C-alpha positions in Angstrom: 100.8 6.5 -135.7 97.6 4.5 -136.1 95.6 7.0 -134.1 95.7 9.7 -136.6 94.3 7.7 -139.5 91.6 6.3 -137.2 90.7 9.8 -136.0 90.6 11.0 -139.6 88.4 8.1 -140.7 86.0 8.8 -137.7 85.6 12.4 -138.8 85.2 11.6 -142.5 82.9 8.6 -142.1 79.9 9.0 -139.7 79.4 5.2 -139.5 83.0 4.8 -138.1 82.5 7.6 -135.5 79.1 6.1 -134.4 80.4 2.6 -134.1 83.2 4.1 -131.9 80.6 5.7 -129.6 78.9 2.4 -129.3 82.1 0.5 -128.4 83.2 3.0 -125.8 79.7 2.8 -124.1 78.1 6.1 -125.3 75.1 4.3 -126.9 74.0 1.9 -124.4 70.4 1.6 -125.4 71.3 0.9 -129.1 72.6 -2.2 -130.7 75.8 -1.6 -132.9 73.7 -1.8 -136.0 71.3 0.8 -134.7 74.2 3.1 -133.7 75.7 2.9 -137.1 72.4 3.4 -139.0 71.5 6.4 -136.8 73.2 8.8 -139.1 71.0 7.8 -142.1 68.0 7.9 -139.8 68.9 11.5 -138.7 69.5 12.6 -142.3 66.2 11.1 -143.5 64.3 12.9 -140.6 66.0 16.2 -141.5 64.9 15.8 -145.1 61.3 15.1 -144.2 61.3 17.9 -141.8 62.6 20.3 -144.4 60.1 19.1 -147.0 57.2 19.5 -144.5 58.4 23.1 -143.6 58.5 24.0 -147.3 54.9 22.7 -147.9 53.2 23.8 -144.7 50.6 26.6 -145.0 49.0 28.5 -142.2 45.2 28.2 -142.4 44.1 30.3 -139.4 45.2 31.5 -136.0 43.1 31.3 -132.7 44.0 31.8 -129.1 47.8 31.6 -129.4 47.7 28.6 -131.8 48.1 28.4 -135.6 46.3 25.8 -137.7 48.8 24.5 -140.1 48.1 22.5 -143.2 50.7 19.9 -144.1 50.8 16.9 -146.5 50.0 14.7 -143.6 46.9 16.7 -142.5 46.0 19.7 -140.3 47.7 20.5 -137.0 47.2 23.0 -134.3 50.7 24.2 -133.1 51.8 27.0 -130.7 51.9 30.3 -132.5 55.5 31.0 -131.8 56.7 27.6 -132.1 56.2 26.0 -135.5 59.3 24.0 -135.1 57.4 21.7 -133.0 55.3 20.6 -135.9 58.4 20.1 -138.2 60.3 18.2 -135.6 57.4 15.9 -134.6 56.2 15.3 -138.2 59.7 14.8 -139.6 
């Protein structure tokens, strides 16, 4: 009887799910606080990556690389893999 409300809470509240993963040993390198906070960190990273993607501009291309301008500076990235820039910069 208790399992259904606990599973529902774990699905609805990410902090509960992440704490449960820590408790069962699926986040061995993290403290409980880090595991619980990881959802917020992930959401922040996604927001920053989305913002950088929206503001990035192609300056020029050379030898399979594109020079991209972002709010954080200019970066050379592989021509067909701009996601590398957004993932690293985010």
